[in-house]
TIGU-644048 format. One record per residue (C-alpha): residue in three letters; x negated, y negated, z. Coordinates in steps of 0.5 Angstrom, whole numbers, plus 500, padded with zeros to 3 digits. Example, Ala and Ser with C-alpha at 12.3 -4.5 7.8 and 13.67 -1.06 7.14 Angstrom:
BEGIN
ALA475509516
SER473502514
REM end
This chain:
BEGIN
UNK525402447
UNK530402452
UNK535407448
UNK529411447
UNK528412454
UNK535413455
UNK535418450
UNK529422453
UNK533421460
UNK539424457
UNK536430454
UNK532431461
UNK538431464
UNK542436460
UNK536441460
UNK536440468
UNK543441468
UNK543447464
UNK537450468
UNK541449475
UNK547452472
UNK544458470
UNK541459477
UNK548458480
UNK550463476
UNK545468477
UNK545467485
UNK553468484
UNK552474480
UNK547477485
UNK553475490
UNK558479486
UNK553485485
UNK551486492
UNK558486495
UNK561492491
UNK561498494
UNK555502495
UNK557507489
UNK557501484
UNK552496487
UNK545495484
UNK540496490
UNK536491493
UNK530493490
UNK533492483
UNK535485484
UNK528484487
UNK525486481
UNK529482476
UNK529475480
UNK522476480
UNK521475473
UNK523468473
UNK517464474
UNK515460480
UNK514454477
UNK521453475
UNK524453482
UNK518448484
UNK522444478
UNK528445481
UNK526443487
UNK523436484
UNK530434482
UNK532433489
UNK526431492
UNK520427488
UNK515430492
UNK515437489
UNK514433482
UNK507431484
UNK505439486
UNK508441479
UNK501442475
UNK500437469
UNK498442464
UNK504447466
UNK510446461
UNK517447463
UNK519454461
UNK524454455
UNK531457457
UNK531462451
UNK524464454
UNK526465461
UNK532469459
UNK529474455
UNK524475460
UNK529476465
UNK533481461
UNK528485458
UNK522484463
UNK518482457
UNK513477456
UNK513474449
UNK505472451
UNK503478454
UNK503484450
UNK502488457
UNK509487459
UNK511491453
UNK506496453
UNK506498460
UNK513500459
UNK512505453
UNK505507454
UNK504513460
UNK499510465
UNK499503463
UNK503501468
UNK497502473
UNK494496471
UNK499492474
UNK496494481
UNK493488484
UNK486488487
UNK486484493
UNK479486495
UNK474490491
UNK470494494
UNK463497491
UNK465500484
UNK472498484
UNK476496478
UNK482497474
UNK478503471
UNK477506478
UNK484505482
UNK487511486
UNK490516482
UNK496519485
UNK498526482
UNK505529482
UNK504536481
UNK511540481
UNK513542488
UNK513549486
UNK505549485
UNK504545491
UNK508551495
UNK504556492
UNK500560497
UNK492559496
UNK486562499
UNK482556502
UNK475556506
UNK473552511
UNK467552517
UNK469547522
UNK462544524
UNK460546532
UNK461539536
UNK459537543
UNK464533547
UNK459531552
UNK457525548
UNK464523547
UNK466524554
UNK460520557
UNK461514553
UNK469514555
UNK467513562
UNK465506560
UNK470504555
UNK477501556
UNK483505555
UNK490505553
UNK492510558
UNK498514557
UNK500509551
UNK499512545
UNK499506541
UNK497509534
UNK501513529
UNK498518524
UNK502521519
UNK501524512
UNK506524507
UNK503528502
UNK501533507
UNK498538503
UNK493534499
UNK487539499
UNK479539496
UNK477543491
UNK470545495
UNK475549500
UNK479552494
UNK475558491
UNK478559484
UNK481552483
UNK478547479
UNK484543477
UNK485537481
UNK493537481
UNK493544484
UNK488542490
UNK494543495
UNK494548501
UNK499549507
UNK493548513
UNK487547510
UNK489539507
UNK489532509
UNK492533516
UNK485535518
UNK482528517
UNK488525521
UNK486530526
UNK479528526
UNK481521526
UNK486521532
UNK480525536
UNK475520535
UNK480514536
UNK482517543
UNK474518544
UNK474511544
UNK480510549
UNK485509544
UNK491513545
UNK493516538
UNK499521536
UNK499525530
UNK505528526
UNK504534523
UNK511535519
UNK511539513
UNK514533508
UNK513538502
UNK518543506
UNK523538507
UNK522536499
UNK524543498
UNK529544503
UNK533538500
UNK532540493
UNK528533492
UNK522533487
UNK515530489
UNK516523488
UNK521523494
UNK516524499
UNK516517502
UNK524518502
UNK523525506
UNK517522511
UNK521516512
UNK525519517
UNK519522520
UNK516515522
UNK523512524
UNK524518529
UNK516517532
UNK518509533
UNK525511536
UNK521516541
UNK515512542
UNK515504543
UNK508503545
UNK506504537
UNK503498535
UNK499501529
UNK502506523
UNK497509518
UNK499514513
UNK493518511
UNK492521504
UNK487523499
UNK485521492
UNK485524486
UNK479521483
UNK473525481
UNK467525487
UNK463521483
UNK468515484
UNK470517492
UNK463518495
UNK458514498
UNK451515500
UNK449511507
UNK443512510
UNK442519507
UNK449522509
UNK455522504
UNK461519506
UNK468520502
UNK470513501
UNK476509503
UNK481505499
UNK487501503
UNK494501500
UNK499495501
UNK506496499
UNK507490494
UNK515491494
UNK515490502
UNK517483502
UNK514482509
UNK507485508
UNK502479510
UNK501482516
UNK499489514
UNK495485508
UNK491481514
UNK490487518
UNK487491511
UNK483485509
UNK479485516
UNK478493517
UNK475492509
UNK470487512
UNK468490518
UNK467497514
UNK463493509
UNK459490514
UNK457496518
UNK458501513
UNK456498506
UNK459502500
UNK465506504
UNK471502503
UNK473501496
UNK477495498
UNK484493498
UNK490494493
UNK497492493
UNK501497489
UNK508497487
UNK513496481
UNK516501476
UNK513508477
UNK510507484
UNK514507491
UNK511500493
UNK513500500
UNK510506503
UNK515506509
UNK510499511
UNK517495512
UNK519499518
UNK513495522
UNK508491522
UNK501493522
UNK502499517
UNK497501512
UNK496507507
UNK489510507
UNK486514501
UNK480518504
UNK476521499
UNK478525493
UNK479532490
UNK472533490
UNK470531497
UNK468536503
UNK471536510
UNK463534512
UNK464527508
UNK471526510
UNK469527518
UNK464522517
UNK468517514
UNK474519519
UNK469517525
UNK466511521
UNK474509521
UNK475510528
UNK469506530
UNK470500526
UNK478500528
UNK476501535
UNK472495535
UNK478491532
UNK483493537
UNK479492543
UNK477485540
UNK484484539
UNK486486546
UNK481481549
UNK484475545
UNK491477547
UNK489477554
UNK485471554
UNK492467550
UNK496470556
UNK491467562
UNK492460558
REM end
C-alpha cells in the first residue's frame, strides 16, 4: 500500500515539476522576446494572446503546490489538463475539444462568435451582433449626394431648465469623437442601396455626436466634440480602413493632453446591420437602438465595463428596448482596444444602423444624454458626500 502511494506521489511530483519547468521556460522566452530590438520583438498583443491560451486552472494548480489553500479552490470535477494538449493549444490556438477554434480561423465571419455578450438587450444574440464593414478607402472618400432636413428646434425650454440645473461651468468633462467619421445612413443618400457604401463627408455619424453634445450641455455637462476627418488621415498616411483606430489614437491623446478636465471619452459609431435589428419603437416613436462595446484586449477594462453596464441598466429602466446591451470584442480580426486603454470611463457606442434616419438617431442621442446626465450628477453627488465625510 505504501509503495502504491509512493509511486503515485512520484508520478504527481514529476508531472508537476514538468509543468513548472514549462512555465519557467515560457516566461523566460517571453522575457527574451520582449527585450529584443523593436524591429525583431513580438508585440505585447501577440504575447498576451498567446499566454491567454493557457487554461486558468493550470495556474491554480501550480499555486496549490505552494499553498494548499489554493487546492481547495480547485474544482473537483476539473482534471488537470494534459501537458501535450496544453502545448498543442498554445502552439496552434486550436482546442481539440472545441471545433470553433479551428473553424473560427478558417471560415470568414465565424470569429464574430468569439465576441462576448456581457448584457443582452432586447433582440440581442449572437446572430445580431454589430457588423463593422470595411469598405475600400477610395469608396469612402467618394463624393455622394446627401439629403438632410434638419428639424426646427426651440431652445427656450432647454434654457429654462438650465437655470435650475447644476453645471460643470467652463470644464468640458466629456469628450466625443468618431473614429469612423464618415459612416452615414441610407435614407439620406439618394441612389445608394449598398450599406457598405453608406459613407459621406458631412452627412454622417458626426451629427449624432453634435446632437449628443448639445443635449449634454443643456443638462449642464461641458462637452467637446472632435471633428477630425480620420478618413483623410488614413488617406494621407497610405493606411487602410482597419487602421482607423491607430489614426484616431493620436487625436484622442492630444485631446487628453490639452484638456485635463476630461473624465469620459466616447467614440460614436453606427452599425452596419439592417433597420429591423437597430430600431426600437417606444411610446409610439421610433428610436435608433444603442449598443455599447468594450475592448476585450484592454487589460484594464473593468471600470469601462462597470460604466457600460450601469448605463445599459438605466436605459432599460427609462427606455425599454433602446439598449441592445453590452458586448466585449477583441481577438483576431478586431481592434480589441478601441483606444479605451488611454483612460478610464472610455466607451464605444453604436448608434443605430445603416437604415436609421437622423430623426430616430437624434431621439436616441437625447435619450442617452438624459440618462448619462442623471448618472453623472448622481456620481458627483456621491463624490461630494464622500469628501465631506
